[in-house]
N, C-alpha and C positions, 0 to 999 in steps of 0.2 A: 339609634332613636333620635329623631329630630325634635329638639326642645325649642326651636324657634317659633315664637308666637306669630300668628298671622298679622299682617299689617292692617291698619285701619281701612285702607283701600280694599284689601281682600275681605275683611269682615263686612264691609258695605256691599259686597257682591261684585267688585271689579268693574270693568268697562261697561258691561250691559246695564248694571244697576245705576252707575253714574250717568250714562247716556239718558236713561229714562228720568232720573232725578233732574238733570239739567233741562230736559224738555218740559217737564211738569213745572219746574221752577220758573222758567221764562214765560210759560203760559200764565202763571199767577202774576208775575211782575208786570207783564204787558197789559193785564186786566186791571191793574192798580192805577187809578187816575192820577195819583201823585208821582208815580214812577214812570209811567208810560212816556211822558215827554222827553225823558233822558235818552230814550232809545229810538226816537222818531227818525233819525238819519243814520242809524247804525245798521251794519250788515249783520243780521241775526245769525246767519250761518257762521260768520267769523266769530261773533260774540259767543255763540254756543261752543265752538271749538276751543276758544281761549279759556272759557270757564271750565270746560272739561279738563284741559291741561292744568289749569290752576288747581282745581280740586284734586286731581290725580297727584300732583306734586305735593300738595299740602297734606294728603293722606298717606304719604309714603308709597305711592303707586309707581308703576314703571314709566309713566309718561312725564316728561319734564315740561315745564312752562317755557314756551318759546317767545312769548309776547314781550312788549316793552315793559319796563318797570311799572309796577302798580301806581306809584305816585304820578308818573308821567302821563299815563293813560287817563287818569281821573282829574288831573290838574285843570283848574279853571272851568270846571263844568257846573259849579254851584251845588255840589252834593253836600248837604248838611248832615249833621249827626242824626237828625230826624229822618232824612231820606235813607241813610244807611241802616237805621233801626228798622224801618219798614222792609227794606230789602232783606235784611238778616232774619226778620220774623217770617217772611215767606220761605226762606231757605230752611229755617228751623222746623216749620210745619211740614214741609215736604220730607225732610230727613226723618222726623219723628214718625210719619206715616209709613215710610219705607223701612225704617230700621229702629225698632223700639228700645234697643239697649241704651238706657239712659247715659251710661258712662261714655259710650261711643259718641252719642249725640253731643254731649258736652265737650268731648275732645275735639270734634269737628268744629264746633262753634268757637272754641278757644283758638284753634289754629287759624280760622278765617279772621277772627278779631285781631290777630297780630297785625293785620294790614289796615285796621280802621283809620288810624291817623293819616296814613298815606292816601286813603280813598277820600277822606274829607278835607285833605289839604292842611291838616293841623299837625303834621309830622314834625317832631322836634329832633334836634341832634341829641346823641347820647350824653347823659350827664356824667 
């Protein structure tokens, strides 16, 4: 008997569900007038691929994140806590619509929030 609990990645529906989530998510983000300028010169294909890798890795999925460190990618882009909050609210709404298990939703947000300081440039060294 296998007592291993499915990973958060598996509970979310794996690659097909995350692909759809990422597509819907960027549809919302690009429609947001405060966030759209951050993506004006971005390759959306690459961005979607990196986001899918990031989420897979964060949710204990089989795909590893192959991109540059999060702090390096976001450094100097002027992303404030307000911008990150808008971004995460879009993510939260998409996740809630796709996966109503409240504990899983909170776990996903907690895992993404681990990178908040790196994204906004307010990362501090460990105390």
